[in-house]
Structures are given as structure tokens and as C-alpha cells.
C-alpha positions in Angstrom: 12.2 35.4 -38.4 13.9 32.1 -38.6 13.4 28.5 -39.4 14.4 27.6 -35.8 11.7 29.9 -34.5 9.1 28.2 -36.7 10.2 24.8 -35.5 10.0 25.9 -31.8 6.5 27.2 -32.5 5.4 23.9 -34.0 7.0 22.0 -31.1 5.1 24.1 -28.6 1.9 23.8 -30.6 2.1 20.0 -30.5 3.0 19.9 -26.8 0.4 22.4 -25.5 -3.2 21.5 -26.6 -4.5 24.7 -25.0 -2.3 26.8 -27.3 -3.7 25.1 -30.4 -7.2 25.5 -29.2 -6.7 29.2 -28.4 -5.1 29.8 -31.8 -7.9 27.9 -33.6 -10.6 29.8 -31.8 -9.0 33.1 -32.7 -8.6 32.0 -36.4 -12.3 31.0 -36.5 -13.3 34.4 -35.1 -11.2 36.2 -37.7 -12.5 34.0 -40.5 -16.1 35.0 -39.7 -15.1 38.6 -39.3 -13.5 38.6 -42.8 -16.5 36.8 -44.3 -18.9 39.4 -42.9 -16.6 42.3 -44.1 -16.9 40.7 -47.6 -20.7 41.1 -47.3 -21.8 37.6 -46.4 -23.9 36.6 -43.4 -24.3 33.0 -42.3 -23.7 30.7 -39.4 -21.0 28.0 -39.1 -23.8 25.4 -39.5 -25.0 27.0 -42.7 -21.4 27.0 -44.0 -21.1 23.4 -43.2 -24.4 22.6 -45.0 -23.3 24.5 -48.1 -19.9 22.7 -48.1 -21.5 19.3 -47.8 -23.3 19.9 -51.1 -19.9 20.3 -52.9 -18.0 17.4 -54.4 -14.8 16.3 -52.6 -11.9 18.5 -53.4 -14.1 21.2 -55.0 -12.6 23.9 -52.8 -9.1 23.1 -53.8 -6.4 25.1 -52.0 -8.9 27.2 -50.0 -10.2 24.1 -48.2 -7.8 24.6 -45.3 -9.1 28.1 -44.7 -12.7 26.8 -44.6 -12.1 23.7 -42.5 -13.6 23.3 -39.1 -11.0 24.1 -36.5 -11.0 22.7 -33.0 -12.4 25.1 -30.4 -13.9 25.0 -27.0 -17.4 25.3 -28.6 -19.0 21.8 -28.3 -20.8 22.3 -31.6 -17.7 22.5 -33.6 -15.0 20.8 -31.5 -12.5 18.2 -32.7 -12.9 18.0 -36.5 -10.6 19.4 -39.1 -10.4 18.9 -42.8 -7.6 17.0 -44.6 -5.8 20.2 -45.4 -6.4 21.5 -41.9 -4.6 24.4 -40.2 -2.7 22.4 -37.6 -1.9 19.1 -39.2 
């Protein structure tokens, strides 16, 4: 592991949109898998509805984990929270 490797990754991520979309899609799948393993069952739409009822900043440091990530799914493409994963 090295700082130069992390920088190369970020350079590639910024240069190759497909890489970012693929990683975001895999992260979204893993997020739902972990939520289900924790005993919860809901759709992305239901999660967004529940989040919309919260006051801004209510999720604090976990907001990035719960932000919408860009995927090839037209229903959830192109939006990411302020603390998003790929900012």
C-alpha cells in the first residue's frame, strides 16, 4: 500500500467514468446485502423516502454510506450526497 497507489487510483477513477460506475454499482449491491444481513428489508425508494423525512445533517458521518451512488440503473443514476463516495 502506498500514497502513490492511492493517487493513481483516484486519477484513474476521475479519467474513466465506467470504472466509477462499476465501483458504485458494486458498493450499492454490498450496501443492500449488509442491510439485509442486519435484519432489515426495504427498497432503495423506501430508504430515500425515510431519509427525506430527516432534517439536513441528521445522519452525520454515516451520510456518505447512505448516499445515492451513480449506477447504470436509470432510477438511481447521477445523484450523490454532499459527503458522497466519489467526490
